[in-house]
Steps between C-alpha positions, in 0.01 A plus 500: 500500500474565126737311271503533119148636501357208694366489854677256729254349747481194717215262443390172649222270400242712680688823588622792291742738671537835322614698803762779491537498121583869451321510166237734361132429570453438127771232498350337808156511340630324189675238710183427695295471182753256358510294818121495510489365145751230593294398801181462299648195336691377804402188688523670842335836572695793643414538870749759628604825331764721665530860376648694795740794457436577135400869523146411393250787512205281399422130476610344169210463257605143426374397843149545371515207259808279526495361854157364593633241747735729689492450878773741618586844365781712650517864382674636810757777491372672187338842448139388468235758586212267413427132450316509169221289353757245376499366855137392471588258218712289738204289604695249712742737671562401861793726599555864399815675621492872420703647785727805469322673215311832484149368550256691716319757289153476345478207263792312651298179488307395189130568472290189519736324740210391720320340206807330352620141560778648715237552768499123549855400400742751659651368825802727557509874429804712587459876450764603754732791432253704293315828559155394621349748747191288555408136461352450151137401538523244221737288709206406720358298212802271461339223700766233447786703650728324748759777527459876453808722531458879518813586696718797413220716360351824638190361673385732778203294611325173436132560421234342716376334181787255541242294687378407151806270498291254680421406142867406457474169684846390385695810613782393730760778479454878490812721477456868590854578617682829432191713441364799692242318710423641844213265584303207369120479473341253736349329195840342433408249769250357252782355288439172677746282305794740508822341628756772433462877528806716430489850655865589555615846399164672566452782756208324674480783756214601723600842633346689211156394620537720809516804275174423326230757570152387590220701344196473727188347346233724353160547662358275229740220592443547875126470447543194278732337755240554772230336289718197432647458850162534674321289240241770437251357255398680184325418173547626142202727563670675795813635327604643161674264262842664540493445877393139459795442267734672747384280787565191291870593477578445868819308582543318829792597721736197520550554874281223647449695825384814322190405304516830313464581133645759267417646159739758353708572808735242648839465667779309332712301739787258467481174693797269528389139479702190568614262228668173594564625853805687371405776257252782557343649191335845485143475372264791439176524704215749467332608824194713558670754729830580678348372825513147364879510511578771754660384830377814678211332682490160659190401307641591163834351599326175584322506165825566320682224680221260420505615137873440477455159657223411258711618207787284616267204545371555149854499368597193698229304320693564178843479662540126460459542125781753469832319489726793412460872559814667376562839659878518490 
């Protein structure tokens, strides 16, 4: 509220609440500058700053200089399209709440985030209710994160690079609810300390896989597969350099009963693996051929069954770590 030209806010010894003020960004900027000046001479530093629901389209410039000890910043429910460089000045920030904004385009997160002190200080990050269509790569460098919330965005897939979150040894909660996810990469099993995974409100369907077409491998790939599977020896003097490089790109089929390899041509398949003995999560697998998953022959069916069993065993190793998998 604005009374007689002054901003009415609530403030404690370590918290400043400027939420729902219905004032212009310029007025809010002036208020923050004034409060920052007051705090410079105060005995106790400001630790919590609440700015939700103020129609902000950018972070106030005053954040860049007046609040060096801030631990919590709430800018939820505004109209932010980017979190600007002012954020990087908050060297001790532990909690950032930026849900229900318009973040998601290029430059939504500040450049240099990975090299800033936030990489080591930020514990809680809530970006739910924005417009992200993919997981920002810079989030993988926030190594102190305990909680990451990306629910209510437009995520269609989780990249396999999420396995890099093995670097986030403190991550306990990952919220992906109300997105457009139809599967999860198997690399998500590498989040070994995760205790809560929220997936409710996602399609998580498998039927679309049946409609995928399988382009047969080229003669080059068939020849390369034969060399690898039969362990045919060769030296750098036997083959041109481009073929040597191609042979080095072989990927092993994850079906333990197959023993095959693939290069450019593979089959995507969803496997449902067991978490906590109650929830089954769809994880993406890459196989060398349709025969690895086809139930048409007893041999391939046996291989598939064994592959499913192995996948479930692999998941059960991580199952005891997962305390909550929220699907509904």
